[in-house]
LOBA-427408 format. One record per residue (C-alpha): z, y, x. Coordinates in nm, 3 decimals. Layout:
<sites>
@up:Z; north:Y; east:X
...
</sites>
This chain:
<sites>
@up:0.000; north:0.000; east:0.000
@up:-0.101; north:0.330; east:0.143
@up:0.182; north:0.571; east:0.216
@up:0.209; north:0.890; east:0.013
@up:0.079; north:1.177; east:0.206
@up:0.298; north:1.475; east:0.235
@up:0.175; north:1.821; east:0.170
@up:0.124; north:2.027; east:0.473
@up:0.355; north:2.293; east:0.331
@up:0.635; north:2.047; east:0.286
@up:0.604; north:1.933; east:0.638
@up:0.626; north:2.283; east:0.764
@up:0.941; north:2.360; east:0.551
@up:1.111; north:2.046; east:0.668
@up:1.034; north:2.128; east:1.024
@up:1.176; north:2.479; east:0.982
@up:1.498; north:2.343; east:0.832
@up:1.541; north:2.097; east:1.107
@up:1.466; north:2.353; east:1.370
@up:1.711; north:2.612; east:1.238
@up:1.976; north:2.360; east:1.134
@up:2.020; north:2.540; east:0.809
@up:1.949; north:2.484; east:0.445
@up:1.857; north:2.754; east:0.206
@up:2.139; north:2.828; east:-0.043
@up:2.054; north:2.747; east:-0.399
@up:2.047; north:3.055; east:-0.623
@up:2.300; north:3.059; east:-0.913
@up:2.180; north:3.029; east:-1.263
@up:2.190; north:3.316; east:-1.511
@up:2.472; north:3.158; east:-1.714
@up:2.681; north:3.119; east:-1.405
@up:2.641; north:3.486; east:-1.323
@up:2.741; north:3.589; east:-1.675
@up:3.049; north:3.365; east:-1.667
@up:3.162; north:3.507; east:-1.331
@up:3.130; north:3.863; east:-1.457
@up:3.341; north:3.788; east:-1.762
@up:3.616; north:3.620; east:-1.558
@up:3.633; north:3.909; east:-1.310
@up:3.666; north:4.156; east:-1.591
@up:3.946; north:3.954; east:-1.753
@up:4.134; north:3.926; east:-1.425
@up:4.105; north:4.298; east:-1.370
@up:4.240; north:4.368; east:-1.718
@up:4.525; north:4.117; east:-1.662
@up:4.625; north:4.284; east:-1.336
@up:4.619; north:4.625; east:-1.499
@up:4.846; north:4.496; east:-1.774
@up:5.080; north:4.322; east:-1.528
@up:5.116; north:4.617; east:-1.292
@up:5.392; north:4.812; east:-1.484
@up:5.600; north:4.496; east:-1.517
@up:5.566; north:4.418; east:-1.147
@up:5.658; north:4.774; east:-1.055
@up:5.975; north:4.758; east:-1.272
@up:6.083; north:4.424; east:-1.123
@up:6.025; north:4.546; east:-0.770
@up:6.215; north:4.870; east:-0.842
@up:6.517; north:4.690; east:-0.984
@up:6.524; north:4.443; east:-0.698
@up:6.506; north:4.722; east:-0.443
@up:6.787; north:4.911; east:-0.613
@up:7.003; north:4.600; east:-0.616
@up:6.947; north:4.539; east:-0.246
@up:7.020; north:4.901; east:-0.163
@up:7.344; north:4.889; east:-0.362
@up:7.454; north:4.578; east:-0.176
@up:7.380; north:4.744; east:0.153
@up:7.576; north:5.054; east:0.053
@up:7.885; north:4.845; east:-0.022
@up:7.878; north:4.714; east:0.333
@up:7.872; north:5.064; east:0.478
@up:8.212; north:5.204; east:0.592
@up:8.386; north:5.421; east:0.332
@up:8.681; north:5.652; east:0.369
@up:9.022; north:5.504; east:0.267
@up:9.063; north:5.776; east:0.006
@up:8.735; north:5.683; east:-0.159
@up:8.829; north:5.316; east:-0.158
@up:9.166; north:5.392; east:-0.316
@up:9.007; north:5.604; east:-0.587
@up:8.765; north:5.324; east:-0.671
@up:9.024; north:5.042; east:-0.671
@up:9.348; north:5.191; east:-0.805
@up:9.492; north:5.247; east:-1.147
@up:9.813; north:5.436; east:-1.221
@up:10.021; north:5.117; east:-1.253
@up:10.278; north:5.052; east:-0.984
@up:10.571; north:4.822; east:-0.905
@up:10.889; north:4.988; east:-0.777
@up:11.238; north:4.891; east:-0.663
@up:11.470; north:5.090; east:-0.886
@up:11.739; north:5.146; east:-0.620
@up:11.766; north:5.148; east:-0.243
@up:11.907; north:4.854; east:-0.048
@up:12.267; north:4.806; east:0.056
@up:12.250; north:4.837; east:0.435
@up:12.299; north:4.695; east:0.695
@up:12.138; north:4.357; east:0.629
@up:12.233; north:4.038; east:0.814
@up:12.062; north:3.702; east:0.830
@up:12.162; north:3.459; east:0.553
@up:12.356; north:3.737; east:0.377
@up:12.269; north:3.813; east:0.017
@up:12.066; north:4.132; east:-0.028
@up:12.188; north:4.372; east:-0.299
@up:12.110; north:4.729; east:-0.397
@up:12.312; north:5.030; east:-0.285
@up:12.559; north:4.984; east:-0.572
@up:12.616; north:4.616; east:-0.499
@up:12.406; north:4.496; east:-0.795
@up:12.105; north:4.265; east:-0.802
@up:11.776; north:4.410; east:-0.683
@up:11.565; north:4.523; east:-0.977
@up:11.185; north:4.555; east:-0.989
@up:11.011; north:4.760; east:-1.256
@up:10.649; north:4.830; east:-1.344
@up:10.572; north:5.193; east:-1.425
@up:10.279; north:5.419; east:-1.499
@up:10.287; north:5.682; east:-1.224
@up:10.148; north:5.939; east:-1.468
@up:10.448; north:5.912; east:-1.699
@up:10.713; north:5.742; east:-1.484
@up:10.778; north:5.496; east:-1.765
@up:10.696; north:5.130; east:-1.824
@up:10.372; north:5.107; east:-2.026
@up:10.424; north:4.978; east:-2.379
@up:10.177; north:4.695; east:-2.319
@up:10.399; north:4.550; east:-2.048
@up:10.701; north:4.530; east:-2.273
@up:10.515; north:4.252; east:-2.452
@up:10.389; north:4.087; east:-2.132
@up:10.624; north:3.806; east:-2.037
@up:10.418; north:3.603; east:-1.791
@up:10.348; north:3.852; east:-1.513
@up:10.446; north:3.674; east:-1.193
@up:10.573; north:3.878; east:-0.898
@up:10.600; north:3.748; east:-0.542
@up:10.865; north:3.882; east:-0.303
@up:10.754; north:3.907; east:0.060
@up:10.866; north:4.050; east:0.393
@up:10.645; north:4.333; east:0.520
@up:10.606; north:4.494; east:0.861
@up:10.832; north:4.797; east:0.880
@up:10.554; north:5.021; east:1.017
@up:10.344; north:4.976; east:0.703
@up:10.217; north:5.190; east:0.528
@up:10.309; north:5.486; east:0.749
@up:10.326; north:5.811; east:0.554
@up:10.088; north:5.700; east:0.280
@up:10.190; north:5.644; east:-0.080
@up:9.892; north:5.423; east:-0.167
@up:9.700; north:5.151; east:0.013
@up:9.444; north:4.878; east:-0.036
@up:9.547; north:4.528; east:-0.145
@up:9.394; north:4.384; east:0.171
@up:9.602; north:4.622; east:0.384
@up:9.920; north:4.511; east:0.212
@up:9.832; north:4.144; east:0.251
@up:9.750; north:4.190; east:0.620
@up:10.099; north:4.332; east:0.683
@up:10.295; north:4.050; east:0.518
@up:10.522; north:3.892; east:0.780
@up:10.553; north:3.515; east:0.814
@up:10.819; north:3.310; east:0.988
@up:10.800; north:3.238; east:1.357
@up:10.656; north:2.902; east:1.453
@up:10.905; north:2.622; east:1.401
@up:11.141; north:2.842; east:1.195
@up:11.247; north:2.830; east:0.833
@up:11.064; north:3.051; east:0.580
@up:11.145; north:3.414; east:0.657
@up:11.279; north:3.481; east:0.305
@up:11.493; north:3.243; east:0.104
@up:11.598; north:3.261; east:-0.260
@up:11.419; north:3.434; east:-0.546
@up:11.080; north:3.477; east:-0.378
@up:10.902; north:3.447; east:-0.714
@up:11.021; north:3.622; east:-1.029
@up:10.878; north:3.698; east:-1.373
@up:10.860; north:4.040; east:-1.533
@up:11.018; north:4.052; east:-1.875
@up:11.001; north:4.373; east:-2.076
@up:10.859; north:4.535; east:-1.765
@up:11.150; north:4.446; east:-1.532
@up:11.259; north:4.157; east:-1.311
@up:11.586; north:4.087; east:-1.127
@up:11.628; north:3.932; east:-0.783
@up:11.965; north:3.760; east:-0.795
@up:11.952; north:3.574; east:-0.464
@up:11.749; north:3.680; east:-0.160
@up:11.820; north:3.662; east:0.213
@up:11.646; north:3.670; east:0.552
@up:11.661; north:3.371; east:0.784
@up:11.561; north:3.559; east:1.100
@up:11.637; north:3.895; east:1.258
@up:11.377; north:4.169; east:1.305
@up:11.399; north:4.203; east:1.683
@up:11.091; north:3.987; east:1.749
@up:10.833; north:4.214; east:1.586
@up:10.704; north:4.527; east:1.752
@up:10.836; north:4.770; east:1.490
@up:11.183; north:4.606; east:1.496
@up:11.196; north:4.671; east:1.122
@up:11.115; north:4.494; east:0.798
@up:11.049; north:4.608; east:0.447
@up:11.079; north:4.401; east:0.130
@up:10.761; north:4.405; east:-0.075
@up:10.673; north:4.288; east:-0.426
@up:10.318; north:4.208; east:-0.537
@up:10.169; north:4.066; east:-0.854
@up:10.047; north:3.709; east:-0.814
@up:9.669; north:3.741; east:-0.876
@up:9.634; north:3.432; east:-1.096
@up:9.903; north:3.553; east:-1.336
@up:9.733; north:3.875; east:-1.439
@up:9.386; north:3.990; east:-1.545
@up:9.370; north:4.367; east:-1.561
@up:9.364; north:4.686; east:-1.352
@up:9.527; north:4.658; east:-1.012
@up:9.902; north:4.715; east:-0.989
@up:10.018; north:4.879; east:-0.667
@up:10.273; north:4.680; east:-0.469
@up:10.640; north:4.787; east:-0.438
@up:10.802; north:4.854; east:-0.100
@up:11.161; north:4.925; east:0.003
@up:11.260; north:5.157; east:0.285
@up:11.236; north:5.016; east:0.637
@up:11.544; north:4.845; east:0.781
@up:11.659; north:4.619; east:1.063
@up:11.789; north:4.267; east:1.008
@up:12.073; north:4.165; east:1.238
@up:12.199; north:3.819; east:1.322
@up:12.483; north:3.696; east:1.104
@up:12.714; north:3.656; east:1.402
@up:12.722; north:4.037; east:1.417
@up:12.871; north:4.038; east:1.067
@up:13.161; north:3.829; east:1.191
@up:13.286; north:4.109; east:1.415
@up:13.155; north:4.428; east:1.261
@up:13.380; north:4.709; east:1.141
@up:13.361; north:4.835; east:0.786
@up:13.296; north:5.202; east:0.710
@up:13.490; north:5.267; east:0.502
@up:13.721; north:4.965; east:0.510
@up:13.843; north:4.804; east:0.191
@up:14.205; north:4.732; east:0.104
@up:14.145; north:4.359; east:0.119
@up:13.964; north:4.365; east:0.454
@up:14.122; north:4.191; east:0.749
@up:14.311; north:4.441; east:0.962
@up:14.080; north:4.381; east:1.259
@up:13.804; north:4.553; east:1.061
@up:13.973; north:4.877; east:1.170
@up:13.853; north:5.059; east:1.480
@up:14.022; north:4.965; east:1.811
@up:14.163; north:4.643; east:1.667
@up:13.963; north:4.348; east:1.793
@up:13.949; north:4.016; east:1.612
@up:14.194; north:3.783; east:1.785
@up:14.290; north:4.053; east:2.033
@up:14.637; north:4.165; east:2.141
@up:14.673; north:4.429; east:1.867
@up:14.556; north:4.183; east:1.603
@up:14.811; north:3.927; east:1.717
@up:15.098; north:4.179; east:1.721
@up:15.018; north:4.293; east:1.370
@up:14.985; north:3.935; east:1.250
@up:15.330; north:3.854; east:1.391
@up:15.471; north:4.125; east:1.158
@up:15.267; north:3.995; east:0.864
@up:15.032; north:4.292; east:0.871
@up:14.716; north:4.102; east:0.784
@up:14.503; north:4.338; east:0.574
@up:14.407; north:4.703; east:0.577
@up:14.635; north:4.748; east:0.274
@up:14.930; north:4.605; east:0.468
@up:14.852; north:4.843; east:0.753
@up:14.838; north:5.148; east:0.526
@up:15.158; north:5.058; east:0.339
@up:15.354; north:5.037; east:0.662
@up:15.188; north:5.357; east:0.785
@up:15.322; north:5.533; east:0.472
@up:15.671; north:5.378; east:0.472
@up:15.753; north:5.353; east:0.844
@up:15.485; north:5.499; east:1.073
@up:15.722; north:5.498; east:1.371
@up:15.773; north:5.124; east:1.346
@up:15.397; north:5.070; east:1.323
@up:15.345; north:5.287; east:1.632
@up:15.602; north:5.080; east:1.824
@up:15.415; north:4.764; east:1.728
@up:15.098; north:4.914; east:1.880
@up:15.274; north:5.092; east:2.167
@up:15.016; north:4.975; east:2.421
@up:14.753; north:5.178; east:2.235
@up:14.673; north:5.516; east:2.383
@up:14.731; north:5.818; east:2.162
@up:14.356; north:5.863; east:2.128
@up:14.308; north:5.502; east:2.017
@up:14.599; north:5.533; east:1.775
@up:14.450; north:5.842; east:1.614
@up:14.114; north:5.670; east:1.584
@up:14.263; north:5.367; east:1.415
@up:14.473; north:5.552; east:1.159
@up:14.192; north:5.798; east:1.083
@up:13.962; north:5.506; east:1.013
@up:14.226; north:5.338; east:0.797
@up:14.275; north:5.654; east:0.591
@up:13.910; north:5.651; east:0.486
@up:13.982; north:5.337; east:0.281
@up:13.945; north:5.391; east:-0.096
@up:14.283; north:5.311; east:-0.249
@up:14.165; north:5.270; east:-0.607
@up:14.347; north:5.360; east:-0.927
@up:14.603; north:5.082; east:-0.950
@up:14.964; north:5.190; east:-1.004
@up:15.291; north:5.002; east:-0.964
@up:15.641; north:5.080; east:-1.086
@up:15.978; north:5.009; east:-0.931
@up:16.305; north:5.052; east:-1.123
@up:16.634; north:5.142; east:-0.959
@up:16.847; north:4.846; east:-1.073
@up:17.170; north:5.054; east:-1.079
@up:17.077; north:5.385; east:-1.238
@up:16.752; north:5.321; east:-1.420
@up:16.540; north:5.577; east:-1.235
@up:16.178; north:5.477; east:-1.186
@up:15.918; north:5.547; east:-0.919
@up:15.542; north:5.501; east:-0.960
@up:15.341; north:5.407; east:-0.652
@up:14.974; north:5.366; east:-0.564
@up:14.821; north:5.074; east:-0.375
@up:14.948; north:5.189; east:-0.035
@up:15.306; north:5.259; east:-0.147
@up:15.272; north:5.636; east:-0.183
@up:15.491; north:5.781; east:-0.460
@up:15.273; north:5.941; east:-0.729
@up:15.547; north:6.009; east:-0.984
@up:15.918; north:5.962; east:-1.051
@up:16.140; north:5.959; east:-1.358
@up:16.481; north:6.119; east:-1.296
@up:16.731; north:6.196; east:-1.574
@up:16.462; north:6.081; east:-1.819
@up:16.214; north:6.347; east:-1.700
@up:15.889; north:6.293; east:-1.510
@up:15.823; north:6.475; east:-1.181
@up:15.593; north:6.464; east:-0.883
@up:15.749; north:6.448; east:-0.538
@up:15.631; north:6.802; east:-0.468
@up:15.839; north:6.924; east:-0.760
@up:16.162; north:6.773; east:-0.625
@up:16.415; north:6.940; east:-0.396
@up:16.447; north:6.791; east:-0.049
@up:16.765; north:6.605; east:-0.141
@up:16.600; north:6.414; east:-0.422
@up:16.290; north:6.346; east:-0.213
@up:16.504; north:6.150; east:0.032
@up:16.640; north:5.941; east:-0.254
@up:16.290; north:5.878; east:-0.394
@up:16.168; north:5.777; east:-0.049
@up:16.450; north:5.525; east:-0.028
@up:16.332; north:5.373; east:-0.357
@up:15.978; north:5.356; east:-0.216
@up:16.111; north:5.158; east:0.081
@up:16.286; north:4.916; east:-0.150
@up:15.959; north:4.879; east:-0.342
@up:15.776; north:4.807; east:-0.013
@up:16.005; north:4.517; east:0.077
@up:15.980; north:4.379; east:-0.278
@up:15.607; north:4.443; east:-0.320
@up:15.529; north:4.100; east:-0.465
@up:15.779; north:4.162; east:-0.744
@up:15.641; north:4.499; east:-0.855
@up:15.493; north:4.542; east:-1.198
@up:15.142; north:4.681; east:-1.226
@up:15.113; north:4.960; east:-1.479
@up:14.875; north:5.219; east:-1.614
@up:15.009; north:5.554; east:-1.504
@up:14.866; north:5.903; east:-1.485
@up:15.069; north:6.216; east:-1.433
@up:15.038; north:6.451; east:-1.732
@up:14.938; north:6.811; east:-1.680
@up:15.271; north:6.933; east:-1.825
@up:15.495; north:6.760; east:-1.568
@up:15.826; north:6.943; east:-1.534
@up:15.898; north:7.211; east:-1.276
@up:16.152; north:7.153; east:-0.996
@up:16.508; north:7.119; east:-1.119
@up:16.813; north:7.292; east:-0.977
@up:17.092; north:7.075; east:-0.838
@up:17.451; north:7.170; east:-0.760
@up:17.545; north:7.210; east:-0.395
@up:17.640; north:6.880; east:-0.222
@up:18.010; north:6.793; east:-0.234
@up:18.237; north:6.566; east:-0.028
@up:18.025; north:6.336; east:0.183
@up:17.737; north:6.583; east:0.177
@up:17.935; north:6.898; east:0.253
@up:17.799; north:7.134; east:0.521
@up:17.650; north:6.959; east:0.822
@up:17.726; north:6.612; east:0.691
@up:17.391; north:6.628; east:0.497
@up:17.196; north:6.526; east:0.805
@up:17.411; north:6.216; east:0.862
@up:17.385; north:6.115; east:0.495
@up:17.013; north:6.170; east:0.502
@up:16.990; north:5.939; east:0.801
@up:17.182; north:5.673; east:0.609
@up:16.938; north:5.701; east:0.318
@up:16.614; north:5.701; east:0.511
@up:16.706; north:5.415; east:0.744
@up:16.741; north:5.161; east:0.463
@up:16.480; north:4.897; east:0.544
@up:16.527; north:4.636; east:0.277
@up:16.668; north:4.635; east:-0.072
@up:16.955; north:4.392; east:-0.121
@up:17.167; north:4.345; east:-0.430
@up:17.474; north:4.303; east:-0.212
@up:17.549; north:4.442; east:0.133
@up:17.695; north:4.740; east:0.311
@up:17.368; north:4.939; east:0.318
@up:17.350; north:4.934; east:-0.059
@up:17.694; north:5.091; east:-0.106
@up:17.623; north:5.360; east:0.152
@up:17.293; north:5.444; east:-0.014
@up:17.435; north:5.492; east:-0.360
@up:17.742; north:5.675; east:-0.232
@up:17.512; north:5.935; east:-0.082
@up:17.280; north:5.940; east:-0.385
@up:17.579; north:5.990; east:-0.618
@up:17.696; north:6.283; east:-0.410
@up:17.349; north:6.438; east:-0.457
@up:17.390; north:6.413; east:-0.835
@up:17.068; north:6.216; east:-0.858
@up:17.189; north:6.011; east:-1.152
@up:17.305; north:6.269; east:-1.399
@up:17.641; north:6.230; east:-1.561
@up:17.677; north:5.856; east:-1.501
@up:17.980; north:5.746; east:-1.311
@up:17.973; north:5.591; east:-0.966
@up:17.965; north:5.211; east:-0.971
@up:18.270; north:5.021; east:-0.859
</sites>
């Protein structure tokens, strides 16, 4: 079969394609061109419609990113406080009772439990809403004494960063009521103490802080409470410290210049002078005897001790002692000072009595001193209309002329009341001569 002969033109085209290594691109059809035009137009319209939406999304996203970046920029503390704070604040109602020792209970300046209160700083009162809030938990913490400086407000993170923790291997720094609940806007701390002194931190001081436990409250921030700064001393210092002022029931070695277990302490103990009250009673009744007991004290030390003792509050208790023979009565305070006397049925102060009767009254005070455990406590206050000094007749017999001094010595040297004994008869012989007992006759 004869092969089909190719046209000369085809041969030339094939040769050109082979020589150039290219093929002519096929032209699109008319329908294809129309379809492409329609699709391009639709895409253009779609993009035009989508553009405002894309612009809005991009704008919002950019604003969000810029806001996040601005939050990371440093801001002034004042600006941060203004943004974070409300007017709510925790406070300690009263200052602390200082000094504070380790393991010693912490009270306020009046000796009562510490009290925390929530207030609105704009009004100074507890907001009404918090009177109904009974589940607001408050945590008690120890805070560095240098915080917050002279500022009245601070950030929560600043407060948290200044909370002090116990030293490694030690007990928790605070023991007791470290978590309390606000009720009617207040909470009481009935038992709180430090377990470590404050000498190991740079400031050498602590503060007590109170903050709201975050999980117990959902609302505007409440500023933390802080006490004044203070030092915490080891408890062993409490064992030897003096009291200013001392109390009547304090051991006598709490007075200045009298060391615990020292020579002065032992001498006083040998005479049954064990408390500050015992010391003051003897100082009132027989100061010379007390001075002899502490004769090895220098005059300067003696003055310091008695001046310190005299700062002791003596209270309002009153005691009465009745003269068992003539019915006269003296009223004494807690340190055996005479605050009133009934003579002849009338009430006087010692300042209103002549010197003769004062000696007699002082003798009754001495008897009361040696019978202190038998005295009767009474409510006594001297009325404003107490009588004026009374006039007595001139001394007769035993008390004539210069014999007054000798009789006075007999009266004032009585050291112990006894129902029977020679001192008793001498005392009342002299007192009778002074007409201290009215018209009653002398006892046999």
